[in-house]
LOBAMI-930310 format. One record per residue (C-alpha): y, x, z. Coordinates in steps of 0.05 Angstrom, whole numbers, plus 5000, padded with zeros to 4 digits. Layout:
<pts>
+------+------+------+
:   py :   px :   pz :
+------+------+------+
:    Y :    X :    Z :
...
+------+------+------+
</pts>
This chain:
<pts>
+------+------+------+
:   py :   px :   pz :
+------+------+------+
: 2136 : 8717 : 6587 :
: 2137 : 8787 : 6616 :
: 2193 : 8808 : 6569 :
: 2242 : 8757 : 6596 :
: 2303 : 8792 : 6625 :
: 2311 : 8795 : 6701 :
: 2359 : 8749 : 6736 :
: 2417 : 8798 : 6731 :
: 2492 : 8796 : 6730 :
: 2498 : 8724 : 6707 :
: 2462 : 8699 : 6769 :
: 2464 : 8754 : 6822 :
: 2539 : 8761 : 6812 :
: 2551 : 8694 : 6844 :
: 2524 : 8658 : 6905 :
: 2475 : 8603 : 6888 :
: 2428 : 8564 : 6931 :
: 2362 : 8601 : 6941 :
: 2320 : 8541 : 6919 :
: 2360 : 8536 : 6855 :
: 2353 : 8611 : 6844 :
: 2278 : 8611 : 6848 :
: 2273 : 8547 : 6806 :
: 2313 : 8582 : 6752 :
: 2267 : 8643 : 6757 :
: 2206 : 8599 : 6747 :
: 2238 : 8562 : 6688 :
: 2247 : 8629 : 6654 :
: 2176 : 8652 : 6668 :
: 2197 : 8708 : 6713 :
: 2145 : 8727 : 6764 :
: 2191 : 8772 : 6805 :
: 2262 : 8760 : 6826 :
: 2296 : 8827 : 6826 :
: 2362 : 8820 : 6861 :
: 2363 : 8761 : 6908 :
: 2397 : 8791 : 6970 :
: 2369 : 8774 : 7038 :
: 2414 : 8735 : 7086 :
: 2471 : 8779 : 7111 :
: 2466 : 8826 : 7051 :
: 2501 : 8839 : 6986 :
: 2470 : 8873 : 6926 :
: 2484 : 8926 : 6873 :
: 2493 : 8872 : 6820 :
: 2542 : 8832 : 6861 :
: 2586 : 8891 : 6881 :
: 2587 : 8924 : 6813 :
: 2605 : 8861 : 6775 :
: 2679 : 8875 : 6788 :
: 2720 : 8925 : 6750 :
: 2733 : 8991 : 6785 :
: 2674 : 8989 : 6833 :
: 2637 : 9055 : 6836 :
: 2570 : 9071 : 6867 :
: 2557 : 9139 : 6896 :
: 2504 : 9173 : 6852 :
: 2448 : 9182 : 6903 :
: 2381 : 9150 : 6918 :
: 2389 : 9163 : 6993 :
: 2435 : 9104 : 7007 :
: 2474 : 9048 : 6973 :
: 2548 : 9067 : 6979 :
: 2604 : 9035 : 6940 :
: 2679 : 9047 : 6934 :
: 2736 : 9011 : 6901 :
: 2809 : 9031 : 6899 :
: 2867 : 8982 : 6908 :
: 2824 : 8929 : 6941 :
: 2881 : 8906 : 6987 :
: 2954 : 8904 : 6967 :
: 3003 : 8947 : 7005 :
: 3040 : 8889 : 7038 :
: 2975 : 8860 : 7066 :
: 2956 : 8930 : 7092 :
: 3023 : 8934 : 7128 :
: 3013 : 8865 : 7160 :
: 2946 : 8885 : 7187 :
: 2973 : 8952 : 7213 :
: 3026 : 8913 : 7253 :
: 2972 : 8869 : 7283 :
: 2931 : 8930 : 7304 :
: 2991 : 8961 : 7338 :
: 3003 : 8897 : 7377 :
: 2935 : 8894 : 7411 :
: 2900 : 8961 : 7408 :
: 2856 : 8988 : 7464 :
: 2810 : 9049 : 7474 :
: 2749 : 9047 : 7429 :
: 2679 : 9043 : 7460 :
: 2608 : 9057 : 7437 :
: 2539 : 9027 : 7447 :
: 2485 : 9070 : 7480 :
: 2533 : 9117 : 7516 :
: 2511 : 9189 : 7504 :
: 2550 : 9225 : 7558 :
: 2603 : 9252 : 7510 :
: 2671 : 9223 : 7531 :
: 2702 : 9251 : 7468 :
: 2651 : 9222 : 7420 :
: 2698 : 9166 : 7399 :
: 2771 : 9176 : 7415 :
: 2805 : 9124 : 7370 :
: 2835 : 9057 : 7389 :
: 2808 : 8989 : 7369 :
: 2836 : 8920 : 7358 :
: 2797 : 8855 : 7352 :
: 2835 : 8817 : 7299 :
: 2845 : 8742 : 7308 :
: 2809 : 8701 : 7255 :
: 2865 : 8650 : 7259 :
: 2919 : 8697 : 7233 :
: 2940 : 8684 : 7161 :
: 2934 : 8758 : 7141 :
: 2864 : 8762 : 7172 :
: 2843 : 8700 : 7135 :
: 2868 : 8731 : 7070 :
: 2826 : 8794 : 7082 :
: 2765 : 8753 : 7099 :
: 2771 : 8713 : 7035 :
: 2777 : 8776 : 6994 :
: 2716 : 8805 : 7028 :
: 2675 : 8743 : 7013 :
: 2697 : 8743 : 6940 :
: 2676 : 8816 : 6936 :
: 2610 : 8816 : 6976 :
: 2588 : 8744 : 6969 :
: 2557 : 8750 : 7038 :
: 2556 : 8685 : 7078 :
: 2615 : 8692 : 7127 :
: 2571 : 8664 : 7182 :
: 2535 : 8731 : 7182 :
: 2599 : 8771 : 7193 :
: 2624 : 8800 : 7258 :
: 2698 : 8788 : 7272 :
: 2743 : 8835 : 7233 :
: 2761 : 8897 : 7274 :
: 2818 : 8947 : 7266 :
: 2819 : 9020 : 7286 :
: 2875 : 9069 : 7296 :
: 2869 : 9145 : 7298 :
: 2925 : 9192 : 7321 :
: 2925 : 9267 : 7308 :
: 2863 : 9298 : 7338 :
: 2825 : 9232 : 7346 :
: 2757 : 9221 : 7313 :
: 2691 : 9185 : 7316 :
: 2636 : 9237 : 7314 :
: 2573 : 9230 : 7271 :
: 2542 : 9162 : 7281 :
: 2508 : 9104 : 7246 :
: 2531 : 9032 : 7247 :
: 2461 : 9005 : 7256 :
: 2434 : 8998 : 7326 :
: 2375 : 9037 : 7354 :
: 2319 : 8988 : 7369 :
: 2297 : 9034 : 7426 :
: 2368 : 9039 : 7454 :
: 2386 : 9010 : 7521 :
: 2440 : 8965 : 7490 :
: 2394 : 8936 : 7435 :
: 2383 : 8870 : 7472 :
: 2457 : 8864 : 7489 :
: 2482 : 8873 : 7418 :
: 2425 : 8849 : 7374 :
: 2384 : 8795 : 7409 :
: 2422 : 8738 : 7376 :
: 2446 : 8763 : 7309 :
: 2398 : 8819 : 7294 :
: 2411 : 8886 : 7262 :
: 2474 : 8905 : 7224 :
: 2461 : 8901 : 7150 :
: 2524 : 8922 : 7112 :
: 2589 : 8956 : 7131 :
: 2654 : 8948 : 7093 :
: 2713 : 8991 : 7114 :
: 2783 : 8988 : 7085 :
: 2835 : 9043 : 7092 :
: 2903 : 9013 : 7108 :
: 2945 : 9075 : 7096 :
: 2942 : 9143 : 7062 :
: 2934 : 9196 : 7115 :
: 2976 : 9258 : 7108 :
: 2920 : 9306 : 7128 :
: 2849 : 9298 : 7154 :
: 2817 : 9233 : 7174 :
: 2764 : 9232 : 7120 :
: 2699 : 9194 : 7125 :
: 2643 : 9244 : 7116 :
: 2570 : 9228 : 7099 :
: 2536 : 9295 : 7111 :
: 2468 : 9275 : 7084 :
: 2500 : 9251 : 7019 :
: 2547 : 9311 : 7014 :
: 2604 : 9262 : 7004 :
: 2672 : 9256 : 7035 :
: 2722 : 9199 : 7027 :
: 2796 : 9212 : 7040 :
: 2836 : 9154 : 7067 :
: 2877 : 9121 : 7012 :
: 2916 : 9057 : 7024 :
: 2879 : 8995 : 7002 :
: 2812 : 9029 : 6984 :
: 2748 : 8994 : 7007 :
: 2685 : 9033 : 7024 :
: 2620 : 8997 : 7034 :
: 2548 : 9015 : 7048 :
: 2480 : 8985 : 7063 :
: 2458 : 9007 : 7133 :
: 2385 : 8992 : 7121 :
: 2328 : 9019 : 7079 :
: 2290 : 8972 : 7033 :
: 2238 : 8959 : 7088 :
: 2293 : 8938 : 7136 :
: 2297 : 8999 : 7180 :
: 2361 : 9036 : 7197 :
: 2378 : 9086 : 7142 :
: 2390 : 9155 : 7175 :
: 2426 : 9177 : 7112 :
: 2485 : 9131 : 7129 :
: 2503 : 9178 : 7187 :
: 2578 : 9187 : 7180 :
: 2636 : 9221 : 7215 :
: 2707 : 9194 : 7220 :
: 2738 : 9264 : 7219 :
: 2797 : 9285 : 7261 :
: 2866 : 9266 : 7236 :
: 2906 : 9330 : 7225 :
: 2974 : 9300 : 7207 :
: 3000 : 9229 : 7211 :
: 2963 : 9167 : 7236 :
: 2902 : 9132 : 7205 :
: 2891 : 9057 : 7204 :
: 2827 : 9023 : 7180 :
: 2793 : 8956 : 7186 :
: 2718 : 8947 : 7189 :
: 2674 : 8887 : 7174 :
: 2601 : 8889 : 7196 :
: 2548 : 8838 : 7174 :
: 2484 : 8818 : 7210 :
: 2413 : 8796 : 7192 :
: 2426 : 8729 : 7225 :
: 2489 : 8688 : 7236 :
: 2538 : 8717 : 7285 :
: 2535 : 8683 : 7353 :
+------+------+------+
</pts>
């Protein structure tokens, strides 16, 4: 009984009903289910089931990257949408630094065909219930613009915690897609992981914002570094513990 293999790639790599999952575990005599993700989460087995997905070799955080996630024509469509409706970016828990986040932001309409295409690709990749996802958001960075070191999870002691998390809970996973290759600068730097990702068109970068016990992972602190030449476009998808409301 104890030598039975864990429920691995053949089951964790696809979404199945939780009741069916645990029934299958019992039928195989498995006392512990190893990779059933919690609501709003993906898993190592799910993300690495696809060819070309790489995990950053560190125990400090779960960070994944895959090249050519979005085709160039779809990237261009989303860039056009961002340029149509961009506005100055804002932050939660204002820290007094007016230059902390200097990019522009666009809330992308879920009714647009290109946005629906991206959402479908994200679901096929992450297998996270779309109900747990925030609306897809685009960002644009000109030369000199940046988003200084920050985490995507919210501080439970912050003044904006109730405003942003009372309904849907904490952010669980982040998935960011580079829409163009930046001429110089604009990298995403994780200082604690000693890792830097340079913007390349179509590449997706994803990470788990939380530790195994559900607290915010300080090692996911990251910096959208200043663009030195050209313009940088990205889209970001955040997921929550509970359905988005």
